[in-house]
CHARMM-style PDB file with segment names, atoms N, HN, CA, C and O in Angstrom:
ATOM      1  N   MET     1      11.667   3.224   9.449  1.00  0.00      PROA
ATOM      2  CA  MET     1      10.811   3.107   9.781  1.00  0.00      PROA
ATOM      3  C   MET     1      10.000   2.295   8.901  1.00  0.00      PROA
ATOM      4  O   MET     1       9.874   2.177   7.683  1.00  0.00      PROA
ATOM      5  N   ILE     2       9.470   1.752   9.987  1.00  0.00      PROA
ATOM      6  HN  ILE     2       9.573   1.849  10.977  1.00  0.00      PROA
ATOM      7  CA  ILE     2       8.990  -0.032  10.388  1.00  0.00      PROA
ATOM      8  C   ILE     2       7.707   0.341   9.261  1.00  0.00      PROA
ATOM      9  O   ILE     2       7.725   0.319   8.030  1.00  0.00      PROA
ATOM     10  N   ILE     3       6.742   0.643  10.100  1.00  0.00      PROA
ATOM     11  HN  ILE     3       6.727   0.661  11.100  1.00  0.00      PROA
ATOM     12  CA  ILE     3       5.462   1.173   9.142  1.00  0.00      PROA
ATOM     13  C   ILE     3       5.261   1.937   8.160  1.00  0.00      PROA
ATOM     14  O   ILE     3       4.184   2.175   7.614  1.00  0.00      PROA
ATOM     15  N   ASP     4       6.841   2.557   7.774  1.00  0.00      PROA
ATOM     16  HN  ASP     4       7.717   2.364   8.217  1.00  0.00      PROA
ATOM     17  CA  ASP     4       7.006   3.462   6.172  1.00  0.00      PROA
ATOM     18  C   ASP     4       7.117   1.965   5.203  1.00  0.00      PROA
ATOM     19  O   ASP     4       6.967   2.013   3.982  1.00  0.00      PROA
ATOM     20  N   LYS     5       7.284   1.198   5.636  1.00  0.00      PROA
ATOM     21  HN  LYS     5       7.405   1.159   6.628  1.00  0.00      PROA
ATOM     22  CA  LYS     5       7.946  -0.022   5.402  1.00  0.00      PROA
ATOM     23  C   LYS     5       6.270  -1.187   5.337  1.00  0.00      PROA
ATOM     24  O   LYS     5       5.870  -2.176   4.723  1.00  0.00      PROA
ATOM     25  N   ILE     6       5.957  -0.567   6.027  1.00  0.00      PROA
ATOM     26  HN  ILE     6       6.282   0.236   6.525  1.00  0.00      PROA
ATOM     27  CA  ILE     6       4.671  -2.034   5.996  1.00  0.00      PROA
ATOM     28  C   ILE     6       4.018  -1.063   4.766  1.00  0.00      PROA
ATOM     29  O   ILE     6       3.933  -1.422   3.591  1.00  0.00      PROA
ATOM     30  N   ALA     7       3.625   0.107   5.244  1.00  0.00      PROA
ATOM     31  HN  ALA     7       3.695   0.398   6.198  1.00  0.00      PROA
ATOM     32  CA  ALA     7       2.515   0.738   4.752  1.00  0.00      PROA
ATOM     33  C   ALA     7       2.945   0.800   2.915  1.00  0.00      PROA
ATOM     34  O   ALA     7       1.990   0.858   2.141  1.00  0.00      PROA
ATOM     35  N   LEU     8       4.812   0.778   2.151  1.00  0.00      PROA
ATOM     36  HN  LEU     8       5.588   0.731   2.781  1.00  0.00      PROA
ATOM     37  CA  LEU     8       4.627   0.525   1.112  1.00  0.00      PROA
ATOM     38  C   LEU     8       4.218  -0.457   0.914  1.00  0.00      PROA
ATOM     39  O   LEU     8       3.283  -0.800   0.191  1.00  0.00      PROA
ATOM     40  N   LEU     9       4.774  -0.923   1.437  1.00  0.00      PROA
ATOM     41  HN  LEU     9       5.534  -0.644   2.024  1.00  0.00      PROA
ATOM     42  CA  LEU     9       4.123  -2.991   0.735  1.00  0.00      PROA
ATOM     43  C   LEU     9       3.030  -2.953   0.672  1.00  0.00      PROA
ATOM     44  O   LEU     9       2.542  -3.705  -0.171  1.00  0.00      PROA
ATOM     45  N   LEU    10       2.053  -2.081   1.504  1.00  0.00      PROA
ATOM     46  HN  LEU    10       2.450  -1.470   2.188  1.00  0.00      PROA
ATOM     47  CA  LEU    10       0.357  -2.316   0.637  1.00  0.00      PROA
ATOM     48  C   LEU    10       0.317  -1.833  -0.375  1.00  0.00      PROA
ATOM     49  O   LEU    10      -0.185  -2.337  -1.380  1.00  0.00      PROA
ATOM     50  N   ALA    11       0.822  -0.804  -0.293  1.00  0.00      PROA
ATOM     51  HN  ALA    11       1.229  -0.395   0.524  1.00  0.00      PROA
ATOM     52  CA  ALA    11       0.592   0.156  -1.453  1.00  0.00      PROA
ATOM     53  C   ALA    11       1.016  -0.932  -2.352  1.00  0.00      PROA
ATOM     54  O   ALA    11       0.355  -1.961  -2.492  1.00  0.00      PROA
ATOM     55  N   ILE    12       2.166  -0.683  -2.981  1.00  0.00      PROA
ATOM     56  HN  ILE    12       2.703   0.153  -2.867  1.00  0.00      PROA
ATOM     57  CA  ILE    12       1.919  -2.199  -3.602  1.00  0.00      PROA
ATOM     58  C   ILE    12       1.398  -2.931  -4.000  1.00  0.00      PROA
ATOM     59  O   ILE    12       1.522  -3.100  -5.213  1.00  0.00      PROA
ATOM     60  N   ILE    13       0.821  -3.497  -3.510  1.00  0.00      PROA
ATOM     61  HN  ILE    13       0.721  -3.360  -2.524  1.00  0.00      PROA
ATOM     62  CA  ILE    13       0.264  -5.150  -3.024  1.00  0.00      PROA
ATOM     63  C   ILE    13      -0.605  -4.892  -4.167  1.00  0.00      PROA
ATOM     64  O   ILE    13      -0.770  -5.398  -5.278  1.00  0.00      PROA
ATOM     65  N   GLY    14      -1.365  -3.408  -3.143  1.00  0.00      PROA
ATOM     66  HN  GLY    14      -1.231  -2.997  -2.241  1.00  0.00      PROA
ATOM     67  CA  GLY    14      -3.106  -2.620  -3.994  1.00  0.00      PROA
ATOM     68  C   GLY    14      -2.608  -1.764  -5.404  1.00  0.00      PROA
ATOM     69  O   GLY    14      -3.196  -0.695  -5.571  1.00  0.00      PROA
ATOM     70  N   ALA    15      -1.984  -1.991  -6.026  1.00  0.00      PROA
ATOM     71  HN  ALA    15      -1.506  -2.859  -5.891  1.00  0.00      PROA
ATOM     72  CA  ALA    15      -1.066  -0.985  -6.435  1.00  0.00      PROA
ATOM     73  C   ALA    15      -1.517  -1.691  -7.624  1.00  0.00      PROA
ATOM     74  O   ALA    15      -2.330  -1.452  -8.517  1.00  0.00      PROA
ATOM     75  N   LEU    16      -0.060  -3.429  -7.100  1.00  0.00      PROA
ATOM     76  HN  LEU    16       0.600  -3.623  -6.374  1.00  0.00      PROA
ATOM     77  CA  LEU    16      -0.569  -4.550  -8.008  1.00  0.00      PROA
ATOM     78  C   LEU    16      -2.387  -4.714  -8.984  1.00  0.00      PROA
ATOM     79  O   LEU    16      -2.718  -4.471 -10.145  1.00  0.00      PROA
ATOM     80  N   ASN    17      -3.314  -5.349  -7.496  1.00  0.00      PROA
ATOM     81  HN  ASN    17      -3.045  -5.546  -6.554  1.00  0.00      PROA
ATOM     82  CA  ASN    17      -4.546  -5.912  -7.911  1.00  0.00      PROA
ATOM     83  C   ASN    17      -4.681  -4.940  -8.500  1.00  0.00      PROA
ATOM     84  O   ASN    17      -4.840  -5.350  -9.649  1.00  0.00      PROA
ATOM     85  N   TRP    18      -4.767  -3.140  -8.544  1.00  0.00      PROA
ATOM     86  HN  TRP    18      -4.638  -2.806  -7.610  1.00  0.00      PROA
ATOM     87  CA  TRP    18      -5.376  -2.395  -9.371  1.00  0.00      PROA
ATOM     88  C   TRP    18      -4.998  -2.860 -10.728  1.00  0.00      PROA
ATOM     89  O   TRP    18      -5.857  -3.101 -11.576  1.00  0.00      PROA
ATOM     90  N   GLY    19      -3.781  -2.985 -10.938  1.00  0.00      PROA
ATOM     91  HN  GLY    19      -3.083  -2.789 -10.249  1.00  0.00      PROA
ATOM     92  CA  GLY    19      -3.316  -3.662 -12.894  1.00  0.00      PROA
ATOM     93  C   GLY    19      -3.978  -4.341 -13.110  1.00  0.00      PROA
ATOM     94  O   GLY    19      -4.455  -4.335 -14.245  1.00  0.00      PROA
ATOM     95  N   GLY    20      -4.569  -5.723 -11.765  1.00  0.00      PROA
ATOM     96  HN  GLY    20      -4.182  -5.728 -10.842  1.00  0.00      PROA
ATOM     97  CA  GLY    20      -4.881  -7.548 -12.183  1.00  0.00      PROA
ATOM     98  C   GLY    20      -6.172  -6.459 -12.936  1.00  0.00      PROA
ATOM     99  O   GLY    20      -6.808  -6.393 -13.987  1.00  0.00      PROA
ATOM    100  N   ILE    21      -6.072  -5.875 -11.912  1.00  0.00      PROA
ATOM    101  HN  ILE    21      -5.555  -5.929 -11.058  1.00  0.00      PROA
ATOM    102  CA  ILE    21      -8.789  -5.414 -12.858  1.00  0.00      PROA
ATOM    103  C   ILE    21      -8.770  -4.285 -13.781  1.00  0.00      PROA
ATOM    104  O   ILE    21      -9.852  -3.836 -14.158  1.00  0.00      PROA
ATOM    105  N   GLY    22      -7.130  -3.508 -14.401  1.00  0.00      PROA
ATOM    106  HN  GLY    22      -6.251  -3.873 -14.094  1.00  0.00      PROA
ATOM    107  CA  GLY    22      -6.981  -2.369 -15.943  1.00  0.00      PROA
ATOM    108  C   GLY    22      -7.296  -3.120 -16.370  1.00  0.00      PROA
ATOM    109  O   GLY    22      -8.456  -2.968 -16.753  1.00  0.00      PROA
ATOM    110  N   LEU    23      -6.360  -5.215 -16.868  1.00  0.00      PROA
ATOM    111  HN  LEU    23      -5.417  -5.339 -16.557  1.00  0.00      PROA
ATOM    112  CA  LEU    23      -5.119  -5.202 -17.860  1.00  0.00      PROA
ATOM    113  C   LEU    23      -6.105  -6.920 -17.436  1.00  0.00      PROA
ATOM    114  O   LEU    23      -6.083  -7.511 -18.516  1.00  0.00      PROA
ATOM    115  N   PHE    24      -6.796  -7.748 -16.499  1.00  0.00      PROA
ATOM    116  HN  PHE    24      -6.814  -7.267 -15.622  1.00  0.00      PROA
ATOM    117  CA  PHE    24      -7.052  -8.006 -17.080  1.00  0.00      PROA
ATOM    118  C   PHE    24      -8.294  -8.246 -16.335  1.00  0.00      PROA
ATOM    119  O   PHE    24      -8.713  -9.342 -15.962  1.00  0.00      PROA
ATOM    120  N   GLY    25      -8.694  -7.396 -16.207  1.00  0.00      PROA
ATOM    121  HN  GLY    25      -8.355  -6.506 -16.509  1.00  0.00      PROA
ATOM    122  CA  GLY    25     -11.104  -7.592 -14.631  1.00  0.00      PROA
ATOM    123  C   GLY    25     -10.273  -7.930 -14.412  1.00  0.00      PROA
ATOM    124  O   GLY    25      -9.720  -7.875 -15.511  1.00  0.00      PROA
ATOM    125  N   PHE    26      -8.952  -8.667 -13.165  1.00  0.00      PROA
ATOM    126  HN  PHE    26      -9.401  -8.712 -12.273  1.00  0.00      PROA
ATOM    127  CA  PHE    26      -9.287 -10.041 -12.244  1.00  0.00      PROA
ATOM    128  C   PHE    26      -9.162  -9.020 -11.004  1.00  0.00      PROA
ATOM    129  O   PHE    26      -8.531  -7.963 -11.006  1.00  0.00      PROA
ATOM    130  N   ASP    27      -9.870  -9.550  -9.995  1.00  0.00      PROA
ATOM    131  HN  ASP    27     -10.382 -10.409  -9.993  1.00  0.00      PROA
ATOM    132  CA  ASP    27      -9.556  -9.218  -8.520  1.00  0.00      PROA
ATOM    133  C   ASP    27      -8.999  -9.928  -7.543  1.00  0.00      PROA
ATOM    134  O   ASP    27      -9.440 -10.778  -6.770  1.00  0.00      PROA
ATOM    135  N   THR    28      -7.552  -9.248  -7.770  1.00  0.00      PROA
ATOM    136  HN  THR    28      -7.193  -8.558  -8.398  1.00  0.00      PROA
ATOM    137  CA  THR    28      -6.389 -10.865  -6.613  1.00  0.00      PROA
ATOM    138  C   THR    28      -7.493 -11.475  -5.278  1.00  0.00      PROA
ATOM    139  O   THR    28      -8.001 -12.572  -5.048  1.00  0.00      PROA
ATOM    140  N   VAL    29      -7.546  -9.545  -4.290  1.00  0.00      PROA
ATOM    141  HN  VAL    29      -7.133  -8.654  -4.476  1.00  0.00      PROA
ATOM    142  CA  VAL    29      -7.939  -9.610  -3.787  1.00  0.00      PROA
ATOM    143  C   VAL    29      -9.293 -10.109  -3.640  1.00  0.00      PROA
ATOM    144  O   VAL    29      -9.291 -10.971  -2.762  1.00  0.00      PROA
ATOM    145  N   ALA    30     -10.339  -9.947  -4.084  1.00  0.00      PROA
ATOM    146  HN  ALA    30     -10.341  -9.246  -4.798  1.00  0.00      PROA
ATOM    147  CA  ALA    30     -11.638 -10.779  -4.127  1.00  0.00      PROA
ATOM    148  C   ALA    30     -12.047 -12.685  -4.617  1.00  0.00      PROA
ATOM    149  O   ALA    30     -12.704 -13.598  -4.117  1.00  0.00      PROA
ATOM    150  N   PHE    31     -11.411 -12.534  -5.543  1.00  0.00      PROA
ATOM    151  HN  PHE    31     -10.878 -11.793  -5.949  1.00  0.00      PROA
ATOM    152  CA  PHE    31     -11.058 -14.231  -5.562  1.00  0.00      PROA
ATOM    153  C   PHE    31     -10.018 -15.032  -4.068  1.00  0.00      PROA
ATOM    154  O   PHE    31     -10.207 -16.133  -3.552  1.00  0.00      PROA
ATOM    155  N   LEU    32      -8.884 -13.916  -3.695  1.00  0.00      PROA
ATOM    156  HN  LEU    32      -8.731 -13.021  -4.114  1.00  0.00      PROA
ATOM    157  CA  LEU    32      -8.403 -15.041  -2.930  1.00  0.00      PROA
ATOM    158  C   LEU    32      -9.131 -14.818  -1.604  1.00  0.00      PROA
ATOM    159  O   LEU    32      -8.451 -15.443  -0.791  1.00  0.00      PROA
ATOM    160  N   CYS    33     -10.350 -14.149  -0.840  1.00  0.00      PROA
ATOM    161  HN  CYS    33     -10.903 -13.641  -1.500  1.00  0.00      PROA
ATOM    162  CA  CYS    33     -11.135 -13.581   0.234  1.00  0.00      PROA
ATOM    163  C   CYS    33     -12.591 -13.428  -0.009  1.00  0.00      PROA
ATOM    164  O   CYS    33     -13.435 -12.598   0.329  1.00  0.00      PROA
ATOM    165  N   GLY    34     -12.590 -14.999  -1.023  1.00  0.00      PROA
ATOM    166  HN  GLY    34     -11.904 -15.673  -1.298  1.00  0.00      PROA
ATOM    167  CA  GLY    34     -13.847 -14.474  -1.431  1.00  0.00      PROA
ATOM    168  C   GLY    34     -15.674 -13.516  -1.925  1.00  0.00      PROA
ATOM    169  O   GLY    34     -16.874 -13.754  -1.788  1.00  0.00      PROA
ATOM    170  N   GLY    35     -14.681 -12.270  -2.596  1.00  0.00      PROA
ATOM    171  HN  GLY    35     -13.706 -12.077  -2.707  1.00  0.00      PROA
ATOM    172  CA  GLY    35     -15.455 -10.979  -2.807  1.00  0.00      PROA
ATOM    173  C   GLY    35     -16.173  -9.998  -2.328  1.00  0.00      PROA
ATOM    174  O   GLY    35     -16.744  -9.874  -1.245  1.00  0.00      PROA
ATOM    175  N   GLN    36     -16.081  -9.235  -3.341  1.00  0.00      PROA
ATOM    176  HN  GLN    36     -15.617  -9.336  -4.221  1.00  0.00      PROA
ATOM    177  CA  GLN    36     -14.962  -7.881  -3.155  1.00  0.00      PROA
ATOM    178  C   GLN    36     -16.072  -7.112  -1.646  1.00  0.00      PROA
ATOM    179  O   GLN    36     -15.824  -6.144  -0.927  1.00  0.00      PROA
ATOM    180  N   MET    37     -17.181  -7.981  -1.656  1.00  0.00      PROA
ATOM    181  HN  MET    37     -17.382  -8.767  -2.240  1.00  0.00      PROA
ATOM    182  CA  MET    37     -17.866  -7.717  -0.186  1.00  0.00      PROA
ATOM    183  C   MET    37     -17.816  -8.359   1.310  1.00  0.00      PROA
ATOM    184  O   MET    37     -18.313  -8.016   2.383  1.00  0.00      PROA
ATOM    185  N   ALA    38     -16.780  -9.729   0.791  1.00  0.00      PROA
ATOM    186  HN  ALA    38     -16.377 -10.008  -0.081  1.00  0.00      PROA
ATOM    187  CA  ALA    38     -16.823 -10.034   2.425  1.00  0.00      PROA
ATOM    188  C   ALA    38     -16.230  -8.712   3.336  1.00  0.00      PROA
ATOM    189  O   ALA    38     -16.077  -7.493   3.247  1.00  0.00      PROA
ATOM    190  N   VAL    39     -16.081  -9.480   3.967  1.00  0.00      PROA
ATOM    191  HN  VAL    39     -16.205 -10.469   4.039  1.00  0.00      PROA
ATOM    192  CA  VAL    39     -15.736  -8.657   5.939  1.00  0.00      PROA
ATOM    193  C   VAL    39     -13.931  -9.014   5.181  1.00  0.00      PROA
ATOM    194  O   VAL    39     -13.545  -7.895   4.844  1.00  0.00      PROA
ATOM    195  N   LEU    40     -13.058  -9.818   4.907  1.00  0.00      PROA
ATOM    196  HN  LEU    40     -13.371 -10.727   5.181  1.00  0.00      PROA
ATOM    197  CA  LEU    40     -12.296  -9.903   5.116  1.00  0.00      PROA
ATOM    198  C   LEU    40     -11.068  -9.339   3.195  1.00  0.00      PROA
ATOM    199  O   LEU    40      -9.871  -9.078   3.083  1.00  0.00      PROA
ATOM    200  N   SER    41     -11.899  -9.381   2.420  1.00  0.00      PROA
ATOM    201  HN  SER    41     -12.872  -9.594   2.511  1.00  0.00      PROA
ATOM    202  CA  SER    41     -11.711  -7.954   1.297  1.00  0.00      PROA
ATOM    203  C   SER    41     -11.452  -6.977   1.204  1.00  0.00      PROA
ATOM    204  O   SER    41     -10.585  -6.526   0.457  1.00  0.00      PROA
ATOM    205  N   ARG    42     -12.545  -6.044   2.379  1.00  0.00      PROA
ATOM    206  HN  ARG    42     -13.250  -6.410   2.986  1.00  0.00      PROA
ATOM    207  CA  ARG    42     -12.866  -5.036   2.744  1.00  0.00      PROA
ATOM    208  C   ARG    42     -11.854  -4.498   3.876  1.00  0.00      PROA
ATOM    209  O   ARG    42     -11.098  -3.529   3.808  1.00  0.00      PROA
ATOM    210  N   VAL    43     -12.029  -5.285   4.798  1.00  0.00      PROA
ATOM    211  HN  VAL    43     -12.643  -6.072   4.853  1.00  0.00      PROA
ATOM    212  CA  VAL    43      -9.972  -5.023   5.934  1.00  0.00      PROA
ATOM    213  C   VAL    43      -9.537  -5.441   4.642  1.00  0.00      PROA
ATOM    214  O   VAL    43     -10.479  -4.995   3.987  1.00  0.00      PROA
ATOM    215  N   ILE    44      -9.070  -5.774   4.125  1.00  0.00      PROA
ATOM    216  HN  ILE    44      -8.305  -6.136   4.657  1.00  0.00      PROA
ATOM    217  CA  ILE    44      -7.668  -5.879   3.419  1.00  0.00      PROA
ATOM    218  C   ILE    44      -7.907  -4.539   2.191  1.00  0.00      PROA
ATOM    219  O   ILE    44      -7.016  -3.824   1.733  1.00  0.00      PROA
ATOM    220  N   TYR    45      -8.729  -4.512   2.010  1.00  0.00      PROA
ATOM    221  HN  TYR    45      -9.452  -5.093   2.382  1.00  0.00      PROA
ATOM    222  CA  TYR    45      -9.004  -2.324   0.974  1.00  0.00      PROA
ATOM    223  C   TYR    45      -8.933  -1.182   2.034  1.00  0.00      PROA
ATOM    224  O   TYR    45      -8.498  -0.035   1.934  1.00  0.00      PROA
ATOM    225  N   ALA    46      -9.341  -1.668   2.794  1.00  0.00      PROA
ATOM    226  HN  ALA    46      -9.694  -2.600   2.875  1.00  0.00      PROA
ATOM    227  CA  ALA    46      -9.648  -1.103   4.560  1.00  0.00      PROA
ATOM    228  C   ALA    46      -7.769  -0.461   4.374  1.00  0.00      PROA
ATOM    229  O   ALA    46      -7.486   0.695   4.061  1.00  0.00      PROA
ATOM    230  N   LEU    47      -6.691  -1.632   4.681  1.00  0.00      PROA
ATOM    231  HN  LEU    47      -6.921  -2.571   4.935  1.00  0.00      PROA
ATOM    232  CA  LEU    47      -6.098  -1.905   4.814  1.00  0.00      PROA
ATOM    233  C   LEU    47      -5.108  -0.763   3.983  1.00  0.00      PROA
ATOM    234  O   LEU    47      -4.519   0.234   4.401  1.00  0.00      PROA
ATOM    235  N   VAL    48      -5.200  -1.371   2.621  1.00  0.00      PROA
ATOM    236  HN  VAL    48      -5.679  -2.181   2.281  1.00  0.00      PROA
ATOM    237  CA  VAL    48      -4.619  -0.888   1.982  1.00  0.00      PROA
ATOM    238  C   VAL    48      -4.421   0.758   1.357  1.00  0.00      PROA
ATOM    239  O   VAL    48      -3.404   1.347   0.992  1.00  0.00      PROA
ATOM    240  N   GLY    49      -6.065   1.256   1.421  1.00  0.00      PROA
ATOM    241  HN  GLY    49      -6.891   0.777   1.718  1.00  0.00      PROA
ATOM    242  CA  GLY    49      -5.847   3.017   1.104  1.00  0.00      PROA
ATOM    243  C   GLY    49      -5.496   3.545   2.890  1.00  0.00      PROA
ATOM    244  O   GLY    49      -5.290   4.740   3.097  1.00  0.00      PROA
ATOM    245  N   LEU    50      -5.468   2.731   3.837  1.00  0.00      PROA
ATOM    246  HN  LEU    50      -5.635   1.760   3.669  1.00  0.00      PROA
ATOM    247  CA  LEU    50      -4.711   3.899   5.041  1.00  0.00      PROA
ATOM    248  C   LEU    50      -3.277   3.987   4.465  1.00  0.00      PROA
ATOM    249  O   LEU    50      -2.493   4.919   4.283  1.00  0.00      PROA
ATOM    250  N   ALA    51      -3.232   2.364   4.203  1.00  0.00      PROA
ATOM    251  HN  ALA    51      -3.869   1.607   4.351  1.00  0.00      PROA
ATOM    252  CA  ALA    51      -0.924   3.014   3.561  1.00  0.00      PROA
ATOM    253  C   ALA    51      -0.672   3.649   2.850  1.00  0.00      PROA
ATOM    254  O   ALA    51       0.354   4.315   2.704  1.00  0.00      PROA
ATOM    255  N   GLY    52      -2.400   3.495   1.707  1.00  0.00      PROA
ATOM    256  HN  GLY    52      -3.233   2.954   1.825  1.00  0.00      PROA
ATOM    257  CA  GLY    52      -2.379   4.607   0.420  1.00  0.00      PROA
ATOM    258  C   GLY    52      -1.631   6.668   1.204  1.00  0.00      PROA
ATOM    259  O   GLY    52      -0.659   7.333   0.847  1.00  0.00      PROA
ATOM    260  N   LEU    53      -2.583   6.906   2.161  1.00  0.00      PROA
ATOM    261  HN  LEU    53      -3.372   6.365   2.451  1.00  0.00      PROA
ATOM    262  CA  LEU    53      -2.463   7.976   2.890  1.00  0.00      PROA
ATOM    263  C   LEU    53      -1.483   7.586   3.836  1.00  0.00      PROA
ATOM    264  O   LEU    53      -0.690   8.518   3.967  1.00  0.00      PROA
ATOM    265  N   TRP    54      -1.200   6.666   4.522  1.00  0.00      PROA
ATOM    266  HN  TRP    54      -1.844   5.909   4.416  1.00  0.00      PROA
ATOM    267  CA  TRP    54       0.294   7.133   5.146  1.00  0.00      PROA
ATOM    268  C   TRP    54       1.523   7.383   3.825  1.00  0.00      PROA
ATOM    269  O   TRP    54       2.329   8.213   4.244  1.00  0.00      PROA
ATOM    270  N   CYS    55       1.753   7.098   2.936  1.00  0.00      PROA
ATOM    271  HN  CYS    55       1.098   6.424   2.596  1.00  0.00      PROA
ATOM    272  CA  CYS    55       3.120   6.839   2.087  1.00  0.00      PROA
ATOM    273  C   CYS    55       3.295   8.162   1.718  1.00  0.00      PROA
ATOM    274  O   CYS    55       4.387   8.705   1.551  1.00  0.00      PROA
ATOM    275  N   ILE    56       1.663   8.928   1.531  1.00  0.00      PROA
ATOM    276  HN  ILE    56       0.776   8.487   1.667  1.00  0.00      PROA
ATOM    277  CA  ILE    56       1.698  10.297   1.188  1.00  0.00      PROA
ATOM    278  C   ILE    56       2.903  11.429   1.948  1.00  0.00      PROA
ATOM    279  O   ILE    56       3.403  12.510   1.638  1.00  0.00      PROA
ATOM    280  N   THR    57       2.977  10.751   2.758  1.00  0.00      PROA
ATOM    281  HN  THR    57       2.570   9.873   3.011  1.00  0.00      PROA
ATOM    282  CA  THR    57       3.367  11.832   4.699  1.00  0.00      PROA
ATOM    283  C   THR    57       4.817  11.533   4.462  1.00  0.00      PROA
ATOM    284  O   THR    57       5.577  11.809   5.390  1.00  0.00      PROA
ATOM    285  N   LEU    58       5.552  10.785   2.887  1.00  0.00      PROA
ATOM    286  HN  LEU    58       4.935  10.562   2.132  1.00  0.00      PROA
ATOM    287  CA  LEU    58       6.627  10.101   3.015  1.00  0.00      PROA
ATOM    288  C   LEU    58       7.491  10.785   2.018  1.00  0.00      PROA
ATOM    289  O   LEU    58       8.711  10.855   1.869  1.00  0.00      PROA
ATOM    290  N   LEU    59       6.412  11.295   1.351  1.00  0.00      PROA
ATOM    291  HN  LEU    59       5.421  11.238   1.472  1.00  0.00      PROA
ATOM    292  CA  LEU    59       6.868  12.713   0.192  1.00  0.00      PROA
ATOM    293  C   LEU    59       6.934  13.848   0.579  1.00  0.00      PROA
ATOM    294  O   LEU    59       7.052  14.732  -0.270  1.00  0.00      PROA
ATOM    295  N   PHE    60       6.885  14.159   1.855  1.00  0.00      PROA
ATOM    296  HN  PHE    60       6.790  13.441   2.544  1.00  0.00      PROA
ATOM    297  CA  PHE    60       7.109  15.960   2.371  1.00  0.00      PROA
ATOM    298  C   PHE    60       8.129  15.468   3.912  1.00  0.00      PROA
ATOM    299  O   PHE    60       8.324  16.355   4.743  1.00  0.00      PROA
ATOM    300  N   ARG    61       8.617  14.285   4.128  1.00  0.00      PROA
ATOM    301  HN  ARG    61       8.459  13.564   3.453  1.00  0.00      PROA
ATOM    302  CA  ARG    61      10.261  14.049   5.375  1.00  0.00      PROA
ATOM    303  C   ARG    61      11.714  14.845   3.939  1.00  0.00      PROA
ATOM    304  O   ARG    61      11.680  15.131   2.742  1.00  0.00      PROA
ATOM    305  N   SER    62      12.616  14.881   4.899  1.00  0.00      PROA
ATOM    306  HN  SER    62      12.643  14.648   5.871  1.00  0.00      PROA
ATOM    307  CA  SER    62      13.461  15.657   4.610  1.00  0.00      PROA
ATOM    308  C   SER    62      13.918  13.599   4.656  1.00  0.00      PROA
ATOM    309  O   SER    62      13.191  12.642   4.920  1.00  0.00      PROA
ATOM    310  N   GLY    63      14.744  13.635   4.439  1.00  0.00      PROA
ATOM    311  HN  GLY    63      15.335  14.412   4.224  1.00  0.00      PROA
ATOM    312  CA  GLY    63      16.112  12.725   4.514  1.00  0.00      PROA
ATOM    313  C   GLY    63      16.174  12.268   5.256  1.00  0.00      PROA
ATOM    314  O   GLY    63      15.855  11.101   5.029  1.00  0.00      PROA
ATOM    315  N   GLU    64      16.671  12.566   7.167  1.00  0.00      PROA
ATOM    316  HN  GLU    64      16.930  13.514   7.352  1.00  0.00      PROA
ATOM    317  CA  GLU    64      16.697  12.413   7.738  1.00  0.00      PROA
ATOM    318  C   GLU    64      15.359  11.327   9.331  1.00  0.00      PROA
ATOM    319  O   GLU    64      15.435  10.489  10.230  1.00  0.00      PROA
ATOM    320  N   GLU    65      14.030  12.546   8.383  1.00  0.00      PROA
ATOM    321  HN  GLU    65      13.968  13.226   7.653  1.00  0.00      PROA
ATOM    322  CA  GLU    65      13.088  12.001   9.241  1.00  0.00      PROA
ATOM    323  C   GLU    65      13.060  10.769   8.323  1.00  0.00      PROA
ATOM    324  O   GLU    65      12.005  10.163   8.512  1.00  0.00      PROA
ATOM    325  N   ALA    66      13.692  10.284   7.568  1.00  0.00      PROA
ATOM    326  HN  ALA    66      14.549  10.775   7.415  1.00  0.00      PROA
ATOM    327  CA  ALA    66      12.791   9.129   6.980  1.00  0.00      PROA
ATOM    328  C   ALA    66      13.981   8.121   7.267  1.00  0.00      PROA
ATOM    329  O   ALA    66      14.323   7.426   6.310  1.00  0.00      PROA
ATOM    330  N   GLY    67      14.573   7.975   8.321  1.00  0.00      PROA
ATOM    331  HN  GLY    67      14.295   8.540   9.098  1.00  0.00      PROA
ATOM    332  CA  GLY    67      15.996   7.495   8.143  1.00  0.00      PROA
ATOM    333  C   GLY    67      17.286   6.739   8.041  1.00  0.00      PROA
ATOM    334  O   GLY    67      17.816   5.705   8.447  1.00  0.00      PROA
ATOM    335  N   GLN    68      17.636   8.336   6.899  1.00  0.00      PROA
ATOM    336  HN  GLN    68      17.205   9.176   6.569  1.00  0.00      PROA
ATOM    337  CA  GLN    68      17.966   8.286   6.018  1.00  0.00      PROA
ATOM    338  C   GLN    68      19.612   8.539   6.315  1.00  0.00      PROA
ATOM    339  O   GLN    68      19.910   7.501   5.724  1.00  0.00      PROA
ATOM    340  N   GLU    69      20.429   8.864   6.582  1.00  0.00      PROA
ATOM    341  HN  GLU    69      20.187   9.707   7.062  1.00  0.00      PROA
ATOM    342  CA  GLU    69      21.272   8.780   6.406  1.00  0.00      PROA
ATOM    343  C   GLU    69      22.610  10.230   5.689  1.00  0.00      PROA
ATOM    344  O   GLU    69      23.545  10.028   4.914  1.00  0.00      PROA
ATOM    345  N   PRO    70      22.180  11.578   6.330  1.00  0.00      PROA
ATOM    346  CA  PRO    70      22.794  11.866   5.442  1.00  0.00      PROA
ATOM    347  C   PRO    70      23.609  11.802   4.797  1.00  0.00      PROA
ATOM    348  O   PRO    70      24.250  10.767   4.978  1.00  0.00      PROA
ATOM    349  N   HSD    71      24.309  12.978   3.385  1.00  0.00      PROA
ATOM    350  HN  HSD    71      23.788  13.819   3.238  1.00  0.00      PROA
ATOM    351  CA  HSD    71      25.082  12.904   3.280  1.00  0.00      PROA
ATOM    352  C   HSD    71      26.809  13.825   3.776  1.00  0.00      PROA
ATOM    353  O   HSD    71      27.161  14.443   4.781  1.00  0.00      PROA
ATOM    354  N   ALA    72      27.448  13.491   2.540  1.00  0.00      PROA
ATOM    355  HN  ALA    72      27.162  12.989   1.724  1.00  0.00      PROA
ATOM    356  CA  ALA    72      28.750  14.488   3.974  1.00  0.00      PROA
ATOM    357  C   ALA    72      28.870  15.234   2.601  1.00  0.00      PROA
ATOM    358  O   ALA    72      28.110  15.138   1.637  1.00  0.00      PROA
ATOM    359  N   ALA    73      29.791  15.859   2.709  1.00  0.00      PROA
ATOM    360  HN  ALA    73      30.408  15.937   3.492  1.00  0.00      PROA
ATOM    361  CA  ALA    73      29.570  17.780   1.617  1.00  0.00      PROA
ATOM    362  C   ALA    73      30.579  18.079   1.682  1.00  0.00      PROA
ATOM    363  OT1 ALA    73      30.940  19.146   1.184  1.00  0.00      PROA
TER     364      ALA     73
END
């Protein structure tokens, strides 16, 4: 499902941003968008947060629901 891939991509971007903050003290989103409280930064942070919540659903889906082919027995 396309929304799953978009959510996963946003969650990865968020994870990389948090990694940059933790390792180097550098917030890439804030740097690129004009600070942590800039409207664009806040929109990106909100989208990443929603994507993370959506990714939780991936943990509880069976293979067929996630769009995977069932394995032959």
